[in-house]
C-alpha atoms as one frame of an Amber mdcrd trajectory, in Angstrom:
protein
  84.373 114.900 163.384  87.191 115.305 165.895  86.508 114.106 169.442  88.965
 114.905 172.234  88.915 113.347 175.674  90.416 115.654 178.328  93.332 114.268
 180.279  91.923 115.440 183.609  88.705 116.514 185.284  88.483 120.304 185.013
  86.964 121.621 188.238  84.971 124.845 187.795  84.852 127.543 190.456  81.695
 129.238 191.624  82.825 132.418 189.904  82.915 130.613 186.575  79.314 129.491
 186.938  77.375 132.290 188.656  77.476 136.073 188.775  79.010 137.748 185.766
  79.490 134.915 183.314  80.669 136.284 179.950  78.997 135.148 176.763  81.964
 133.112 175.587  83.065 129.567 174.777  83.633 128.807 178.454  82.380 127.340
 180.690  80.054 125.512 178.273  82.999 123.979 176.413  84.427 122.546 179.652
  81.048 121.092 180.631  80.754 119.520 177.174  84.273 118.048 177.161  83.733
 116.681 180.653  81.142 114.298 179.239  83.910 112.760 177.105  85.986 112.360
 180.271  83.069 110.624 182.000  82.666 108.306 178.999  86.310 107.214 179.205
  86.748 107.034 182.965  83.472 105.857 184.496  84.303 102.208 185.122  82.230
 100.353 187.746  82.857  96.583 187.492  80.211  94.490 185.755  81.547  91.379
 187.480  83.706  90.597 190.502  84.019  87.031 191.715  86.176  84.418 193.394
  86.286  81.033 191.686  85.721  77.948 193.823  88.033  75.222 192.476  90.409
  72.504 193.563  93.956  72.390 192.208  94.076  70.837 188.720  95.876  71.186
 185.391  92.868  72.790 183.701  89.853  74.869 184.666  86.769  76.299 183.024
  84.173  78.669 184.465  81.465  80.807 182.953  79.344  83.610 184.344  76.673
  86.049 183.111  77.439  89.683 182.344  75.564  92.686 180.939  78.092  94.774
 178.987  77.630  98.271 177.613  75.373  98.768 174.605  78.325 100.550 172.970
  80.563  97.473 172.646  83.217  98.897 174.966  86.689  97.614 175.684  86.888
  95.963 179.105  89.747  94.892 181.330  89.547  91.263 182.430  91.720  90.526
 185.474  92.253  86.880 186.437  94.457  85.698 189.313  95.957  82.211 189.258
  97.684  80.383 192.099 100.524  77.901 191.513 102.476  75.584 193.713 105.558
  76.151 191.565 106.897  77.469 188.278 104.986  76.632 185.121 103.800  77.773
 181.723 100.093  78.460 181.421  97.547  79.280 178.739  94.430  81.264 179.589
  91.576  82.064 177.189  88.525  84.301 177.439  85.384  83.611 175.390  82.001
  85.283 174.963  78.607  84.065 173.784  75.179  85.598 173.135  73.636  82.179
 173.846  73.075  80.087 176.961  76.126  78.945 178.881  76.501  75.422 177.528
  79.253  73.468 175.844  77.248  73.519 172.600  76.872  77.319 172.627  78.650
  79.475 170.058  81.672  80.709 171.999  83.820  83.422 170.426  87.462  83.638
 171.469  88.197  87.168 172.708  91.732  86.822 174.095  94.535  84.303 174.631
  97.502  84.639 176.954 100.430  82.281 177.375 103.331  82.935 179.662 105.950
  81.298 181.831 105.817  81.700 185.604 109.155  81.302 187.311 109.289  81.189
 191.056 105.997  82.976 191.714 103.187  81.458 193.716 100.542  83.509 191.965
 100.098  85.357 188.723  97.804  88.123 187.485  96.536  87.889 183.946  95.142
  91.180 182.659  93.841  91.818 179.142  91.885  94.572 177.450  89.215  93.068
 175.225  86.167  94.336 173.361  82.999  92.688 174.631  80.150  92.747 172.085
  76.953  94.340 173.315  74.984  91.118 172.714  77.217  89.092 175.060  75.353
  87.214 177.790  78.194  85.105 179.221  81.974  85.086 179.528  83.975  81.882
 179.808  87.423  81.613 181.377  89.554  78.570 180.494  93.051  77.854 181.835
  95.556  75.075 181.208  99.045  74.170 182.423 101.193  71.094 182.914 101.009
  71.319 186.720  98.234  71.970 189.186  96.956  75.500 189.661  93.849  77.318
 190.807  91.860  80.231 189.503  91.100  82.765 192.245  89.777  86.280 191.585
  88.086  87.454 188.372  87.147  91.096 187.756  85.666  92.669 184.606  85.400
  96.458 184.271  85.489  99.108 181.498  88.951  99.981 180.250  90.008 103.610
 180.642  90.707 103.853 176.911  87.233 104.103 175.360  86.485 107.100 173.128
  82.874 107.835 172.154  81.765 107.807 168.546  79.693 110.656 167.166  76.572
 108.682 168.055  76.397 105.667 170.364  73.728 103.027 171.122  73.835 104.068
 174.795  72.428 107.467 173.774  75.706 109.343 174.204  76.222 112.089 171.564
  79.788 113.317 171.393  80.775 116.972 170.906  82.942 117.970 167.958  86.137
 119.708 169.088  85.210 122.872 167.226  81.540 123.039 168.090  82.000 126.435
 169.759  85.195 127.483 168.058  83.700 129.671 165.339  81.318 131.658 167.481
  78.431 129.247 167.041  75.449 129.871 169.300  75.020 127.888 172.513  71.624
 126.439 171.713  69.408 124.473 174.078  70.397 121.043 172.718  74.039 121.658
 173.634  73.175 122.394 177.248  70.735 119.488 177.459  73.381 117.186 175.969
  75.862 118.016 178.739  73.337 116.518 181.148  72.027 113.686 179.012  75.482
 112.411 178.041  76.495 111.948 181.680  73.147 110.286 182.395  73.524 107.941
 179.395  76.932 106.699 180.577  75.723 106.207 184.142  72.664 104.156 183.160
  74.500 102.121 180.520  77.181 100.644 182.796  75.737  97.985 185.083  76.943
  97.120 188.574  77.856  93.533 189.455  77.199  93.457 193.212  77.175  89.813
 194.375  78.586  86.505 193.180  79.154  82.840 193.852  81.158  81.113 191.118
  82.822  77.757 190.598  84.391  75.873 187.724  82.602  73.250 185.660  84.485
  70.611 187.688  81.994  71.489 190.443  84.193  70.925 193.488  81.440  72.249
 195.777  78.350  70.022 195.922  75.404  70.575 198.205  73.627  67.441 199.378
  70.816  67.051 201.939  71.487  65.096 205.113  68.921  63.251 207.226  66.102
  64.573 205.085  67.173  68.192 205.501  67.436  69.732 202.048  68.095  73.395
 202.890  71.745  74.435 202.599  73.306  77.846 203.036  75.309  78.833 199.968
  76.779  82.012 201.402  76.129  85.646 202.206  77.920  88.990 202.028  77.228
  92.667 202.594  77.284  94.997 199.613  77.163  98.785 199.423  75.376 101.076
 197.024  76.732 104.388 195.742  73.627 106.355 196.713  70.967 106.475 199.415
  68.078 105.141 197.363  65.650 103.448 199.749  64.607 100.630 197.384  65.913
  99.376 194.071  65.410  96.431 191.737  68.238  93.962 191.161  68.503  91.121
 188.651  69.412  87.665 189.940  70.937  85.050 187.614  71.484  81.422 188.584
  72.445  78.130 187.012  72.182  74.981 189.148  71.431  71.297 188.652  69.656
  68.926 191.055  70.494  65.255 190.527  67.155  64.050 191.932  63.496  64.619
 191.174  61.692  66.905 191.670  64.240  69.613 190.941  65.297  71.708 193.888
  65.831  75.447 193.665  68.117  78.331 194.565  66.795  81.356 196.401  68.651
  84.659 196.576  67.374  87.177 199.075  68.171  90.137 201.263  68.683  89.215
 204.881  65.806  90.744 206.869  64.482  92.018 203.579  62.938  90.613 200.440
  63.179  87.158 198.895  62.849  86.461 195.227  59.183  85.724 195.665  59.725
  82.830 193.286  62.240  80.032 193.096  65.057  79.608 190.586  64.748  75.983
 189.553  67.886  73.848 189.651  67.261  72.188 186.258  70.630  72.928 184.602
  69.347  75.934 182.669  70.136  79.632 183.005  67.505  81.168 185.261  66.839
  84.770 186.233  64.445  86.829 188.333  64.380  90.160 190.133  64.489  91.103
 193.791  63.917  94.347 195.623  66.817  95.536 197.752  66.284  97.979 200.597
  68.816 100.447 201.962  72.343 101.364 200.892  74.235  98.454 202.568  72.061
  95.339 202.209  73.223  91.830 203.074  72.581  89.423 200.204  72.373  85.693
 200.857  71.774  82.564 198.801  70.487  79.150 199.832  69.687  75.880 198.129
  66.670  73.641 198.717  67.475  70.288 197.177  65.973  66.881 196.491  69.374
  65.319 195.777  72.879  66.596 195.202  72.840  70.103 193.725  75.614  71.665
 191.655  75.540  75.442 191.539  77.548  76.866 188.631  77.013  80.537 189.384
  74.871  83.006 191.300  75.088  86.697 190.390  73.224  89.853 191.291  73.471
  92.952 189.109  71.918  96.398 189.217  71.037  98.783 186.408  71.764 102.270
 187.818  68.964 104.810 187.942  68.926 108.564 188.469  66.515 109.052 191.366
  69.253 110.275 193.702  71.379 112.076 191.105  69.093 114.869 189.985  67.603
 114.579 186.560  68.578 113.231 183.209  65.563 114.838 181.561  65.698 117.822
 179.259  66.787 120.764 181.395  65.529 123.334 178.916  62.206 122.687 177.219
  61.068 126.166 176.185  61.470 127.295 172.615  63.054 130.574 173.728  64.397
 129.953 177.238  65.883 132.733 179.346  69.681 132.847 179.625  70.165 131.689
 183.216  73.428 130.961 184.984  71.437 128.388 186.986  71.662 126.140 183.944
  75.437 126.027 184.297  75.399 125.210 188.022  72.817 122.484 187.408  75.024
 120.830 184.791  78.156 121.151 186.937  76.484 119.604 189.978  74.901 116.764
 188.016  78.156 115.814 186.278  80.058 115.803 189.569  77.443 113.612 191.267
  77.639 111.116 188.404  81.405 110.921 188.114  82.587 111.418 191.708  80.030
 109.115 193.291  81.562 106.127 195.074  81.413 102.761 193.337  79.362  99.850
 194.697  81.305  97.378 196.793  80.516  93.830 195.628  79.723  90.971 197.987
  81.821  87.842 197.360  81.303  84.307 198.671  84.334  81.983 199.082  86.327
  79.780 201.470  89.965  80.908 201.860  91.019  77.493 203.199  90.399  76.003
 199.754  93.289  77.927 198.192  96.972  77.129 198.393  99.020  78.908 201.091
  96.875  82.015 201.306  97.158  82.725 197.574  93.538  83.858 197.292  93.391
  87.363 195.823  91.141  89.542 193.730  90.934  93.096 192.397  88.476  95.525
 193.923  87.637  98.455 191.621  87.679 101.781 193.467  86.031 104.820 191.938
  87.668 108.251 191.653  88.136 110.038 194.945  88.216 106.864 197.064  90.452
 107.195 200.123  89.490 104.274 202.399  87.602 100.984 202.489  85.640  99.898
 205.533  85.494  96.108 205.137  82.630  93.844 206.131  83.273  90.091 206.336
  81.083  87.019 206.768  81.838  84.472 209.502  80.336  81.108 210.476  80.610
  79.723 213.987  79.516  76.275 215.114  77.952  75.921 218.586  77.588  79.651
 219.193  78.107  80.792 222.741  80.809  78.287 223.591  83.622  79.738 225.629
  86.060  80.039 222.750  86.987  83.380 221.176  87.511  82.905 217.462  90.397
  84.619 215.720  89.760  87.851 213.835  89.377  87.923 210.090  92.272  89.508
 208.255  93.509  90.539 204.831  96.038  92.767 203.126  95.678  95.249 200.323
  98.316  96.886 198.203  97.887 100.488 199.402  97.784  99.571 203.106 101.230
  97.979 202.916 102.722  94.521 202.633 104.212  94.144 206.118 102.717  91.869
 208.767 102.102  94.930 210.975 100.052  96.486 208.148  97.545  93.619 208.001
  93.908  94.723 208.197  91.913  92.892 210.892  88.160  92.613 211.472  87.280
  91.541 215.006  84.680  88.776 215.449  82.117  89.542 218.150  81.060  85.976
 218.795  82.214  82.737 220.380  81.982  79.148 219.228  83.698  75.794 219.347
  84.982  76.002 215.804  84.529  78.031 212.686  83.675  76.263 209.459  81.995
  77.180 206.234  78.728  75.288 205.829  79.564  74.147 202.297  82.084  71.730
 203.737  80.250  71.055 206.975  79.678  67.551 208.286  76.655  68.232 210.500
  73.212  69.661 209.902  74.112  72.611 212.101  77.024  73.454 209.852  75.064
  72.889 206.678  72.310  75.313 207.697  74.451  77.900 209.454  73.426  81.260
 208.026  76.538  83.071 209.210  77.141  86.556 210.568  78.441  89.712 208.894
  80.936  91.841 210.810  81.958  95.434 210.045  85.577  96.462 210.383  86.583
  99.387 212.558  86.185 103.040 211.547  89.576 103.744 213.105  91.894 105.381
 210.583  95.524 104.454 211.230  97.733 105.203 208.255 101.111 103.395 208.187
 100.824 101.720 211.630 104.064 101.324 213.560 105.495  97.800 213.571 106.390
  97.953 217.272 102.897  99.088 218.259 100.978  96.714 216.004 103.322  93.804
 215.184 100.468  91.619 213.868  98.287  94.315 212.322  95.229  96.131 213.626
  91.461  96.535 213.098  91.378  99.680 210.936  90.209 101.165 207.667  92.017
  99.878 204.603  94.029 102.580 202.881  93.345 103.537 199.255  95.574 105.978
 197.383  93.327 108.827 196.247  93.124 109.455 192.510  90.902 111.285 190.038
  90.379 108.103 188.007  89.174 104.593 188.914  91.789 102.073 189.991  92.124
  98.382 190.777  93.102  97.571 194.365  94.370  94.031 195.053  92.948  92.305
 198.150  94.974  89.253 199.253  95.992  86.892 202.077  92.390  86.661 203.271
  91.949  84.585 206.425  88.988  83.621 208.639  86.414  85.201 206.328  83.903
  83.413 204.113  82.377  86.461 202.516  83.764  89.901 201.711  82.133  93.285
 201.181  82.219  96.736 202.686  81.813 100.381 201.823  84.143 102.951 200.236
  84.907 106.219 202.034  85.435 109.196 199.758  87.930 112.041 199.628  87.390
 115.145 201.714  88.411 117.396 198.829  88.125 116.190 195.244  89.459 119.501
 193.915  92.899 118.558 195.230  93.044 115.408 193.060
């Protein structure tokens, strides 16, 4: 069986779908081959995170993931920050067991390279992640101090479907219509069901807190107050579904008895309804998220010192807002309707050209050397802008001090100082400080505030007009395939999220 993946998305015109549509190979062949294109190029990230860690010669961190049932190849991007030149070794492992030192960890990739004169380095590898994998482990080593920063895991744009796949995807043979074979109902149904199978199989990682096993961030109660804010960030969903179920995964350890717990919740929304016990085991539960741009937060209630290894939130996509993934044709002898073709075309476009979720990340940029914090944000096809949303924490709110704006750079917006993206802070306070490192109860319990960036679209701002940058949309180069966009030099922000803005005309891509 020969399976070809098209090199581009083939847009169909209205005239090819309605009116006089000849009884020929097209447009059914295009609709069928498109499903192969979706299989290769639909790549929402299953994990995006920033690693909390102090500079050291070695690091180790693990986090839960839910890979494809098809055992796909994934790209693992890891950024590392150095104070100088060095040679490093970085390894990636997987396990179907719990995330413990005694688990059976399988080495998936090893990279060793010399860094000369660079303050940061991006490691990127394409690895096959077995379907049974529950955790990935990242381990780095060098002779001098370094830090891990951003980690992103997303499907590689190299996967080709087999004839049959555990996800439910059934590939089309290249010659399935080449000899005048009839276009039977299963073929048309498959053009829908294949796109639906890919969409539902590839999970969305939408929120994370992550640190290394050195556990540089420890949450301890003060003066009998055991509640500590872990962090919060705004995420965005690709659709307008009013409610959805998300899976929360946590591992934490309370040094005292009884064990404390971690709670992950939507701000002004739902809590877990149950607690995730901090007993040094992998815990999970579900929460209900409301709306398309919820703010997710995490807090710790402790008896003693609590170490939190990871907090993640993931979503299994559903089809409520996409149309239907059910059998389009159920009759034994259905009428030959051009409406079938337009239904398939519209469904496939909604699946593939839908914006990707924007993950919410929790971090403290002051913990990383010289502004070296960076991570890759995965943008779906047709993305043209990012409206950022950052999390801020102010101590003694209302004090007559205007805090500096948050800021960051991204590759497509430009590298100059005048091209810096700013997010204005609409509050006042004596000082800004993340509660994880706070010294007072006020700091430790500060829940923070999320701030949207401007909707102003200023492409290539003039250096004389905006010498220090401006509050604007972040630029993304439009493409017909997903791409990784590097976010870096983050300042005055302790959480990062936002929403993607899509192309005005996907047919031009």
